[in-house]
C-alpha positions in Angstrom: -63.5 54.9 -26.7 -60.8 56.8 -24.9 -57.2 55.7 -25.6 -55.1 56.4 -22.5 -51.7 54.9 -23.2 -49.4 54.9 -26.2 -50.0 51.1 -26.3 -53.7 51.6 -26.6 -53.2 54.1 -29.4 -50.8 51.8 -31.2 -53.1 48.8 -30.9 -56.1 50.8 -32.2 -54.1 52.1 -35.2 -52.9 48.6 -36.0 -56.3 47.1 -35.8 -58.5 49.8 -37.3 -56.4 52.4 -39.1 -53.5 50.6 -40.8 -53.5 53.2 -43.6 -52.1 55.6 -41.0 -49.0 53.3 -40.7 -48.0 52.5 -44.3 -45.0 50.4 -43.2 -47.4 48.2 -41.1 -49.2 47.2 -44.3 -46.0 46.0 -45.8 -45.2 43.5 -43.0 -45.8 39.8 -43.4 -48.6 38.3 -41.3 -46.1 36.8 -38.8 -44.4 40.2 -38.4 -47.7 41.9 -37.8 -48.6 39.4 -35.2 -45.3 39.9 -33.4 -45.8 43.6 -33.4 -49.4 43.3 -32.1 -48.2 41.0 -29.3 -45.5 43.4 -28.3 -48.1 46.2 -28.3 -50.2 44.1 -26.0 -47.3 43.7 -23.6 -46.7 47.4 -23.8 -50.3 48.1 -22.9 -50.2 45.9 -19.8 -46.7 46.1 -18.5 -44.6 49.3 -18.2 -41.0 48.3 -18.3 -39.9 51.9 -17.4 -42.0 51.8 -14.3 -40.3 48.6 -13.3 -36.9 50.2 -13.8 -38.0 53.1 -11.6 -39.2 50.8 -8.8 -42.8 51.7 -9.4 -44.1 48.2 -10.1 -45.1 45.5 -7.7 -45.1 41.7 -7.8 -48.6 41.9 -9.2 -47.2 43.6 -12.3 -44.6 40.9 -12.8 -47.5 38.3 -12.5 -49.4 40.1 -15.2 -46.3 40.1 -17.4 -45.8 36.3 -16.8 -49.4 35.7 -17.8 -48.9 37.7 -21.0 -45.7 35.7 -21.8 -47.5 32.4 -21.2 -50.1 33.6 -23.7 -47.8 35.1 -26.4 -44.5 33.4 -25.7 -41.0 34.5 -25.0 -40.4 35.6 -28.7 -42.9 38.4 -28.3 -41.5 39.4 -25.0 -37.9 39.5 -26.4 -39.1 41.6 -29.2 -40.9 43.9 -26.8 -37.6 44.3 -24.8 -35.6 45.2 -28.0 -38.3 47.8 -28.8 -38.0 49.2 -25.2 -34.2 49.4 -25.4 -34.5 51.2 -28.7 -37.0 53.7 -27.3 -35.0 54.3 -24.1 -31.8 54.9 -26.2 -33.8 57.4 -28.3 -34.7 59.7 -25.5 -33.1 63.1 -26.1 -32.5 62.0 -29.7 -33.3 65.4 -31.1 -30.3 66.8 -29.3 -27.6 65.0 -31.2 -27.0 62.2 -33.8 -23.7 61.3 -32.1 -25.0 58.5 -29.9 -27.5 58.2 -27.1 -27.4 61.0 -24.6 -29.9 59.2 -22.3 -28.1 55.8 -22.3 -25.1 56.8 -20.1 -23.4 54.4 -17.7 -25.9 55.0 -14.9 -29.0 54.5 -17.0 -27.4 51.6 -18.9 -26.7 49.9 -15.7 -30.3 50.2 -14.5 -31.6 49.0 -17.9 -29.3 45.9 -17.8 -30.3 45.1 -14.2 -34.0 45.3 -15.3 -33.4 43.0 -18.2 -31.4 40.6 -16.1 -34.2 40.4 -13.5 -36.7 39.6 -16.2 -34.5 36.7 -17.6 -36.1 34.6 -14.9 -39.7 35.4 -16.0 -40.6 31.8 -16.9 -39.0 30.2 -13.8 -39.2 32.5 -10.8 -42.2 33.6 -8.8 -43.3 37.3 -9.1 -42.3 37.9 -5.5 -38.8 36.3 -6.0 -38.2 38.4 -9.1 -39.4 41.6 -7.4 -37.4 41.2 -4.2 -34.6 39.4 -6.1 
């Protein structure tokens, strides 16, 4: 089977090749479950695409379905992971802070997170056109 996204690869590693991720084997069952749920969100919803205006209300509806299945805890964990990843872009250039998370990118990130705060209450169309 071909693995097309980083989320696909991560899910495959977690389910079939945990020996390749030694730290995963040390997690408690609940922690493993949370990480697997975040990976599932990552596979089906691309937050960065949303920030770039490349998603549609359909993608928001998919995310809402995932959140109904896995809960807000998994979604919040996913968002924390995404913030960490976004802050880490250009990380090899310096250890003196985040070069990628400047005022402009930080503002876009916060706007995206604020829009998703209404995930359980608002319709996909209202969130998209918000």
